[in-house]
N, C-alpha and C positions, 0 to 999 in steps of 0.2 A: 113233697114229691107229688107229681101229677101222673095219673094213668094216661097213656097216649094211644096205644093201639094194640091189637092182636094180629099177628102175621100168619097167613095161611098160604101155603104153596098151592098153585093151581096148574093143571096141565093143559087146559083149554080156556084162554082168557075170555073168548067170546061167550062160550057156554056158561062160564062162571059169572060174567057180568049179567047175562040174561037171568040167571038164577037169583043173584043178589039184588040186582036193580029192578028188573021187571017182576020177578017173583016175590021178593021180600020187600021191595019198595025203597031200598037204600039209594042214596044219592052219591054220585062220584064227586069227591072233593078235590082230588089232585091226582095227576098221572105223571110218572117219571119214566122216560124211555132212556135206558143206558146202553148205548151200542157197545162201548168198551167192555162193560161187564156182562153184556148179552142178557139183560133182563128188563122187565117192565114191572113197575109198582103202581097199583091203583088203590087209593085210599077212599073208603066208603063210610058214610055216616047215615043214620036214620034221620028223616025229616023232623021227627019229633024231638030227637036229641039236638038237632041244629036249631030248632025253634026255641027250645028251653035254654040253650046257651046264649041266645040273643045275638049270635053271629050272623053275618050275611052269607058266609060260606066261601068267600073268595079271599080270605086272609091267608097270608103266607109270611113266616112259616105257619104251618097248621097250628091252631091254638090248643092250649091245654083245656081240659074240661069238656072236650068233645070226643066221646068214645068212638073209636073207629076200628074198622077191619082193614088191614093192608093185604091185598091180594098180590102175591109175588109170582110172576110168570117168568121162569127161566127158559130162555129161547133154546130151541133144539141145537145140538152141536153141529159141526161142519158136515157130518154124515146124515143130518136130518133126524137124529135120534133124540128123544126126550128122556129125561130121568124118570124112572118109575119110583115114586116116593113110598109106595106101600102105605099101610096104615101106620100112623105115628110120625113118620117123617114129613107128612104133608103139613102138620102143624108146625109153625115156625117159632115164634117167641112172643113174650109180653114185653111191652116197652114202657119205661118210666122216665120222665124228665126230672133231673135232680139239680139242686142249687150249686153243689160243688162235687164234680165227678170224682176228684181225688179223695175227698173226705168220705164219700159214699163207698168207694172201693176199699179204703182203709178200714172202715167199720166192718165190712164183710170179711176182709183178711183177718181182722182181730178176732172174729168168731170162728175162724177156721175155713172160710169159704175160699175156693180156688177161683182166681180171676182167669177165665178162659181166654178172653181177648182183652188185654190191658188197655187203659186209656192213653196210649202213647201219643195220640193227637190232641189230648186235652178235651175231647168231645164225646167219645163213644167207648163203651166197654160192654162185655158180655160175661155173664156168670150163669151158673145152673143152680136150680133149687135142689133140695134134698131128693126130690122126685124126678130129677133130671130135666126139668122144664127150663128152657133157655130164656134168660131175662136180659133185655137190652137196657142199658143206662145211657141217657143222653144228657149232656151238659145244657143247662138253661142259659139262654143268651149266647154270647160269643164263646168260642172255645177257649179254654184256659191255656196259658203258656205251657209248653212241654216241661215236665218235671220228672226227676228220678224219685223213686226207683222205676216208675212206670215206663219211661222212655226206653229203658234197656230190657224190660221184661218181655220174655218170649210168650207167644201164644201157648196155651196149655190145653190140649184136648180139642174137642169140637164144641161149637156153640150153635 
């Protein structure tokens, strides 16, 4: 399993990038603008981590072994209103890449963990830690063929 990133929700992408990039010196690694989902994702890494990794910084998909922060900016709604996350909701999730998403989820189910967002697509799942921290699991490489019981499993709670 590889650590991928930590997601933080932001309300002002420009102010956040100024803080993280100009203030802390992080480097933008990748940006995703999703009009349908109405959000922007910006992945940041420290120059020191990038140098230690031996990567150039233009690899995609983003490589394992490069700890990053994912800034998630949810666009204002049609009325121009933005969600107020309050403290606690602004932190999103931890993300790990796994060799077999189905096996990883089954191990968690076997110890009594609820799969909040099952890996119906053979690629992504969400669970929560005992302290209610959201954890994203992503399939290494190509997504796996859809399998039961995951395909038919409903979402359970929030992630």
